[in-house]
N, CA, C and O atoms as a GROMACS GRO file, in nm:
protein
  292
    1UNK      N    1   1.442  -0.209   0.220
    1UNK     CA    2   1.487  -0.102   0.304
    1UNK      C    3   1.485  -0.102   0.480
    1UNK      O    4   1.434  -0.180   0.560
    2UNK      N    5   1.535  -0.023   0.491
    2UNK     CA    6   1.546   0.013   0.638
    2UNK      C    7   1.454   0.100   0.681
    2UNK      O    8   1.461   0.147   0.794
    3UNK      N    9   1.381   0.123   0.617
    3UNK     CA   10   1.273   0.252   0.654
    3UNK      C   11   1.140   0.173   0.678
    3UNK      O   12   1.084   0.085   0.612
    4UNK      N   13   1.104   0.246   0.817
    4UNK     CA   14   1.009   0.162   0.879
    4UNK      C   15   0.900   0.270   0.874
    4UNK      O   16   0.788   0.226   0.849
    5UNK      N   17   0.909   0.404   0.893
    5UNK     CA   18   0.773   0.489   0.947
    5UNK      C   19   0.678   0.436   1.001
    5UNK      O   20   0.696   0.329   1.059
    6UNK      N   21   0.599   0.473   0.998
    6UNK     CA   22   0.408   0.443   1.060
    6UNK      C   23   0.379   0.315   1.014
    6UNK      O   24   0.300   0.256   1.088
    7UNK      N   25   0.419   0.246   0.912
    7UNK     CA   26   0.388   0.107   0.895
    7UNK      C   27   0.427  -0.013   1.002
    7UNK      O   28   0.358  -0.113   1.020
    8UNK      N   29   0.557   0.016   1.072
    8UNK     CA   30   0.596  -0.079   1.202
    8UNK      C   31   0.501  -0.056   1.278
    8UNK      O   32   0.420  -0.149   1.281
    9UNK      N   33   0.468   0.060   1.364
    9UNK     CA   34   0.416   0.067   1.449
    9UNK      C   35   0.225  -0.011   1.399
    9UNK      O   36   0.136  -0.059   1.469
   10UNK      N   37   0.234   0.008   1.273
   10UNK     CA   38   0.063   0.008   1.237
   10UNK      C   39   0.032  -0.179   1.247
   10UNK      O   40  -0.059  -0.249   1.292
   11UNK      N   41   0.173  -0.204   1.176
   11UNK     CA   42   0.156  -0.353   1.161
   11UNK      C   43   0.129  -0.447   1.235
   11UNK      O   44   0.093  -0.556   1.189
   12UNK      N   45   0.141  -0.423   1.375
   12UNK     CA   46   0.113  -0.482   1.516
   12UNK      C   47  -0.046  -0.467   1.499
   12UNK      O   48  -0.096  -0.569   1.546
   13UNK      N   49  -0.102  -0.417   1.471
   13UNK     CA   50  -0.254  -0.413   1.468
   13UNK      C   51  -0.307  -0.425   1.389
   13UNK      O   52  -0.412  -0.481   1.419
   14UNK      N   53  -0.297  -0.397   1.251
   14UNK     CA   54  -0.377  -0.417   1.118
   14UNK      C   55  -0.290  -0.438   0.977
   14UNK      O   56  -0.189  -0.371   0.995
   15UNK      N   57  -0.284  -0.494   0.858
   15UNK     CA   58  -0.218  -0.525   0.770
   15UNK      C   59  -0.152  -0.402   0.719
   15UNK      O   60  -0.229  -0.310   0.689
   16UNK      N   61  -0.008  -0.379   0.702
   16UNK     CA   62   0.039  -0.257   0.636
   16UNK      C   63   0.148  -0.270   0.546
   16UNK      O   64   0.234  -0.357   0.542
   17UNK      N   65   0.130  -0.164   0.472
   17UNK     CA   66   0.216  -0.163   0.383
   17UNK      C   67   0.285  -0.029   0.382
   17UNK      O   68   0.262   0.064   0.459
   18UNK      N   69   0.402  -0.035   0.250
   18UNK     CA   70   0.524   0.115   0.238
   18UNK      C   71   0.521   0.072   0.044
   18UNK      O   72   0.568  -0.032  -0.002
   19UNK      N   73   0.466   0.165  -0.027
   19UNK     CA   74   0.521   0.169  -0.156
   19UNK      C   75   0.604   0.282  -0.208
   19UNK      O   76   0.592   0.404  -0.223
   20UNK      N   77   0.685   0.196  -0.227
   20UNK     CA   78   0.802   0.352  -0.247
   20UNK      C   79   0.774   0.418  -0.447
   20UNK      O   80   0.689   0.398  -0.534
   21UNK      N   81   0.886   0.489  -0.438
   21UNK     CA   82   0.872   0.546  -0.625
   21UNK      C   83   0.998   0.640  -0.609
   21UNK      O   84   1.020   0.745  -0.550
   22UNK      N   85   1.081   0.542  -0.699
   22UNK     CA   86   1.264   0.605  -0.694
   22UNK      C   87   1.232   0.792  -0.706
   22UNK      O   88   1.157   0.857  -0.778
   23UNK      N   89   1.310   0.823  -0.620
   23UNK     CA   90   1.413   0.948  -0.611
   23UNK      C   91   1.499   0.990  -0.717
   23UNK      O   92   1.577   0.901  -0.753
   24UNK      N   93   1.508   1.092  -0.773
   24UNK     CA   94   1.617   1.126  -0.854
   24UNK      C   95   1.745   1.140  -0.795
   24UNK      O   96   1.741   1.197  -0.686
   25UNK      N   97   1.896   1.092  -0.847
   25UNK     CA   98   1.972   1.087  -0.757
   25UNK      C   99   1.975   1.018  -0.633
   25UNK      O  100   2.036   1.054  -0.533
   26UNK      N  101   1.905   0.916  -0.645
   26UNK     CA  102   1.816   0.783  -0.503
   26UNK      C  103   1.849   0.896  -0.350
   26UNK      O  104   1.922   0.853  -0.260
   27UNK      N  105   1.791   1.026  -0.341
   27UNK     CA  106   1.807   1.060  -0.250
   27UNK      C  107   1.667   1.108  -0.160
   27UNK      O  108   1.561   1.146  -0.211
   28UNK      N  109   1.695   1.097  -0.007
   28UNK     CA  110   1.553   1.038   0.060
   28UNK      C  111   1.585   1.122   0.184
   28UNK      O  112   1.701   1.132   0.224
   29UNK      N  113   1.496   1.174   0.235
   29UNK     CA  114   1.484   1.206   0.371
   29UNK      C  115   1.562   1.351   0.366
   29UNK      O  116   1.596   1.393   0.476
   30UNK      N  117   1.596   1.438   0.245
   30UNK     CA  118   1.645   1.514   0.211
   30UNK      C  119   1.578   1.639   0.133
   30UNK      O  120   1.504   1.624   0.036
   31UNK      N  121   1.617   1.773   0.195
   31UNK     CA  122   1.541   1.840   0.108
   31UNK      C  123   1.531   1.918  -0.024
   31UNK      O  124   1.472   2.015  -0.070
   32UNK      N  125   1.644   1.796  -0.072
   32UNK     CA  126   1.709   1.849  -0.210
   32UNK      C  127   1.606   1.686  -0.261
   32UNK      O  128   1.604   1.670  -0.383
   33UNK      N  129   1.537   1.588  -0.186
   33UNK     CA  130   1.454   1.515  -0.237
   33UNK      C  131   1.306   1.546  -0.328
   33UNK      O  132   1.201   1.603  -0.298
   34UNK      N  133   1.359   1.472  -0.465
   34UNK     CA  134   1.216   1.501  -0.570
   34UNK      C  135   1.235   1.361  -0.626
   34UNK      O  136   1.328   1.284  -0.599
   35UNK      N  137   1.137   1.341  -0.703
   35UNK     CA  138   1.092   1.261  -0.751
   35UNK      C  139   0.989   1.304  -0.935
   35UNK      O  140   0.916   1.402  -0.954
   36UNK      N  141   1.021   1.191  -1.038
   36UNK     CA  142   0.998   1.235  -1.164
   36UNK      C  143   0.822   1.200  -1.146
   36UNK      O  144   0.773   1.094  -1.107
   37UNK      N  145   0.731   1.361  -1.201
   37UNK     CA  146   0.618   1.303  -1.249
   37UNK      C  147   0.584   1.161  -1.284
   37UNK      O  148   0.471   1.111  -1.276
   38UNK      N  149   0.627   1.138  -1.299
   38UNK     CA  150   0.594   1.040  -1.408
   38UNK      C  151   0.588   0.892  -1.316
   38UNK      O  152   0.516   0.794  -1.333
   39UNK      N  153   0.683   0.914  -1.222
   39UNK     CA  154   0.655   0.798  -1.152
   39UNK      C  155   0.584   0.845  -1.025
   39UNK      O  156   0.527   0.763  -0.953
   40UNK      N  157   0.587   0.945  -1.002
   40UNK     CA  158   0.481   0.978  -0.848
   40UNK      C  159   0.294   0.913  -0.930
   40UNK      O  160   0.205   0.876  -0.853
   41UNK      N  161   0.267   0.912  -1.116
   41UNK     CA  162   0.177   0.901  -1.154
   41UNK      C  163   0.185   0.727  -1.110
   41UNK      O  164   0.100   0.680  -1.035
   42UNK      N  165   0.271   0.662  -1.154
   42UNK     CA  166   0.274   0.536  -1.170
   42UNK      C  167   0.273   0.452  -1.029
   42UNK      O  168   0.232   0.338  -1.007
   43UNK      N  169   0.319   0.529  -0.960
   43UNK     CA  170   0.308   0.481  -0.772
   43UNK      C  171   0.124   0.526  -0.733
   43UNK      O  172   0.051   0.461  -0.658
   44UNK      N  173   0.096   0.621  -0.788
   44UNK     CA  174  -0.016   0.644  -0.764
   44UNK      C  175  -0.130   0.515  -0.828
   44UNK      O  176  -0.228   0.465  -0.772
   45UNK      N  177  -0.079   0.491  -0.943
   45UNK     CA  178  -0.159   0.336  -1.036
   45UNK      C  179  -0.122   0.255  -0.959
   45UNK      O  180  -0.218   0.179  -0.950
   46UNK      N  181  -0.021   0.207  -0.876
   46UNK     CA  182  -0.032   0.079  -0.809
   46UNK      C  183  -0.079   0.126  -0.696
   46UNK      O  184  -0.200   0.101  -0.702
   47UNK      N  185  -0.061   0.169  -0.615
   47UNK     CA  186  -0.134   0.234  -0.498
   47UNK      C  187  -0.341   0.180  -0.548
   47UNK      O  188  -0.404   0.081  -0.509
   48UNK      N  189  -0.381   0.283  -0.631
   48UNK     CA  190  -0.523   0.268  -0.674
   48UNK      C  191  -0.576   0.116  -0.686
   48UNK      O  192  -0.686   0.069  -0.658
   49UNK      N  193  -0.446   0.050  -0.744
   49UNK     CA  194  -0.495  -0.107  -0.830
   49UNK      C  195  -0.453  -0.192  -0.683
   49UNK      O  196  -0.488  -0.310  -0.685
   50UNK      N  197  -0.401  -0.157  -0.589
   50UNK     CA  198  -0.381  -0.289  -0.440
   50UNK      C  199  -0.472  -0.245  -0.371
   50UNK      O  200  -0.511  -0.331  -0.291
   51UNK      N  201  -0.562  -0.085  -0.360
   51UNK     CA  202  -0.670  -0.109  -0.290
   51UNK      C  203  -0.775  -0.131  -0.377
   51UNK      O  204  -0.884  -0.124  -0.320
   52UNK      N  205  -0.778  -0.148  -0.457
   52UNK     CA  206  -0.902  -0.200  -0.592
   52UNK      C  207  -0.916  -0.395  -0.515
   52UNK      O  208  -1.018  -0.445  -0.468
   53UNK      N  209  -0.785  -0.458  -0.528
   53UNK     CA  210  -0.795  -0.562  -0.521
   53UNK      C  211  -0.840  -0.564  -0.337
   53UNK      O  212  -0.944  -0.623  -0.307
   54UNK      N  213  -0.778  -0.514  -0.252
   54UNK     CA  214  -0.860  -0.528  -0.128
   54UNK      C  215  -0.972  -0.531  -0.104
   54UNK      O  216  -1.037  -0.617  -0.044
   55UNK      N  217  -1.015  -0.400  -0.165
   55UNK     CA  218  -1.165  -0.402  -0.159
   55UNK      C  219  -1.236  -0.470  -0.199
   55UNK      O  220  -1.348  -0.472  -0.150
   56UNK      N  221  -1.194  -0.571  -0.328
   56UNK     CA  222  -1.284  -0.679  -0.408
   56UNK      C  223  -1.259  -0.817  -0.319
   56UNK      O  224  -1.345  -0.906  -0.313
   57UNK      N  225  -1.112  -0.827  -0.240
   57UNK     CA  226  -1.164  -0.920  -0.145
   57UNK      C  227  -1.219  -0.932  -0.039
   57UNK      O  228  -1.283  -1.031  -0.004
   58UNK      N  229  -1.202  -0.828   0.030
   58UNK     CA  230  -1.307  -0.750   0.146
   58UNK      C  231  -1.451  -0.790   0.127
   58UNK      O  232  -1.527  -0.869   0.184
   59UNK      N  233  -1.459  -0.711   0.033
   59UNK     CA  234  -1.598  -0.722  -0.015
   59UNK      C  235  -1.674  -0.917  -0.108
   59UNK      O  236  -1.792  -0.948  -0.125
   60UNK      N  237  -1.575  -0.982  -0.137
   60UNK     CA  238  -1.609  -1.130  -0.130
   60UNK      C  239  -1.646  -1.163  -0.021
   60UNK      O  240  -1.765  -1.167   0.008
   61UNK      N  241  -1.544  -1.196   0.067
   61UNK     CA  242  -1.548  -1.195   0.262
   61UNK      C  243  -1.639  -1.178   0.286
   61UNK      O  244  -1.704  -1.279   0.312
   62UNK      N  245  -1.724  -1.018   0.296
   62UNK     CA  246  -1.794  -1.014   0.356
   62UNK      C  247  -1.949  -1.133   0.316
   62UNK      O  248  -2.013  -1.200   0.397
   63UNK      N  249  -1.967  -1.122   0.169
   63UNK     CA  250  -2.059  -1.173   0.113
   63UNK      C  251  -2.070  -1.330   0.146
   63UNK      O  252  -2.182  -1.377   0.165
   64UNK      N  253  -1.957  -1.415   0.155
   64UNK     CA  254  -1.922  -1.493   0.211
   64UNK      C  255  -1.995  -1.546   0.338
   64UNK      O  256  -2.079  -1.635   0.352
   65UNK      N  257  -1.928  -1.453   0.435
   65UNK     CA  258  -1.960  -1.484   0.546
   65UNK      C  259  -2.138  -1.467   0.551
   65UNK      O  260  -2.208  -1.529   0.632
   66UNK      N  261  -2.180  -1.390   0.470
   66UNK     CA  262  -2.333  -1.356   0.542
   66UNK      C  263  -2.409  -1.450   0.462
   66UNK      O  264  -2.527  -1.424   0.442
   67UNK      N  265  -2.356  -1.560   0.411
   67UNK     CA  266  -2.394  -1.706   0.369
   67UNK      C  267  -2.345  -1.836   0.448
   67UNK      O  268  -2.383  -1.952   0.436
   68UNK      N  269  -2.242  -1.778   0.538
   68UNK     CA  270  -2.168  -1.893   0.656
   68UNK      C  271  -2.025  -1.936   0.561
   68UNK      O  272  -1.952  -2.027   0.602
   69UNK      N  273  -2.005  -1.890   0.478
   69UNK     CA  274  -1.896  -1.958   0.382
   69UNK      C  275  -1.751  -1.894   0.373
   69UNK      O  276  -1.703  -1.806   0.302
   70UNK      N  277  -1.705  -1.967   0.465
   70UNK     CA  278  -1.523  -1.942   0.520
   70UNK      C  279  -1.530  -1.804   0.560
   70UNK      O  280  -1.620  -1.734   0.607
   71UNK      N  281  -1.361  -1.775   0.518
   71UNK     CA  282  -1.333  -1.622   0.605
   71UNK      C  283  -1.289  -1.543   0.468
   71UNK      O  284  -1.300  -1.583   0.352
   72UNK      N  285  -1.235  -1.412   0.519
   72UNK     CA  286  -1.188  -1.360   0.400
   72UNK      C  287  -1.027  -1.377   0.342
   72UNK      O  288  -0.961  -1.320   0.254
   73UNK      N  289  -1.013  -1.433   0.392
   73UNK     CA  290  -0.829  -1.500   0.411
   73UNK      C  291  -0.844  -1.576   0.312
   73UNK      O  292  -0.751  -1.649   0.275
   0.00000   0.00000   0.00000
């Protein structure tokens, strides 16, 4: 995607990602842009799942660091 938004600025300092959901008719950055509710719900679920994985990995890394075992990566 040619979209950059804030992720381009943030990525120089911390991990960043963008999540895209389809727009009806492919419209983007337009007053007529709209997204089906089912796609919004699916996108929110993908985001929640990704955050869950991120938190699990971070928690595991913190436990390992406390025991002196490796890094979060």
